[in-house]
C-alpha positions in Angstrom: 89.7 113.0 92.5 91.6 109.6 91.6 93.9 108.3 94.2 97.4 106.7 93.2 99.7 104.3 94.8 102.5 105.7 92.5 105.1 107.3 94.6 107.1 110.4 93.0 110.5 108.4 93.2 108.7 105.6 91.2 107.8 108.3 88.4 111.3 109.6 88.5 112.7 106.0 88.2 110.3 105.1 85.2 111.3 108.3 83.5 114.9 107.8 83.7 114.5 103.8 82.2 111.8 104.4 79.7 113.3 101.5 77.7 112.4 98.8 80.6 108.6 99.2 80.3 107.1 95.5 79.2 103.9 95.2 77.2 101.6 92.3 77.9 97.9 90.6 78.4 96.4 89.8 81.8 95.9 86.0 81.9 94.6 85.9 85.2 93.5 88.0 88.2 92.9 87.4 91.7 92.1 89.7 94.7 95.7 91.0 95.4 97.2 89.7 92.2 97.5 89.0 88.7 99.2 87.0 85.9 100.7 88.7 82.9 101.7 87.1 79.6 104.4 89.7 78.3 104.7 90.0 74.4 108.3 89.2 74.9 107.1 85.6 75.8 107.5 85.8 79.6 105.0 85.1 82.1 104.8 86.7 85.7 102.6 87.0 88.8 102.3 90.4 89.8 101.3 91.7 93.4 99.3 94.5 92.3 98.1 97.4 94.6 94.2 97.7 94.7 94.3 94.7 92.0 90.6 93.9 92.8 88.7 95.8 90.2 91.6 97.5 88.5 92.2 94.7 85.9 90.3 92.2 83.7 91.6 89.3 82.0 92.5 90.2 78.5 93.7 93.5 79.3 96.4 95.3 77.8 99.2 96.3 80.4 102.7 97.8 80.5 104.8 97.2 83.7 107.9 98.9 84.6 109.8 96.4 87.0 112.5 98.9 88.2 109.9 101.3 89.1 107.4 98.4 90.1 104.5 100.5 88.2 101.7 98.7 86.4 99.9 100.8 83.6 96.4 99.7 82.4 93.6 101.7 80.9 95.0 105.0 81.3 95.7 104.1 85.1 98.6 103.5 87.1 99.4 101.1 90.2 102.3 99.6 92.1 102.9 96.3 91.1 106.0 93.6 92.0 106.9 90.2 91.0 105.6 88.0 93.4 
């Protein structure tokens, strides 16, 4: 059984605003954060729950800044701007 850090309200928020997802590539990882270069040209440092081992440099990701969800490789976790 996989553990999730996503709360039900976060899922509701993400479903209510599907256009808010931003696609990007991980350009740097740390123990508790990651730097993501978004395809729209922005670069953001995100605090990522369970970041250690969740992400690798070069991974494609999708971030929902309103719901604070990061999706990568079929898994999701909480992520907010640092």
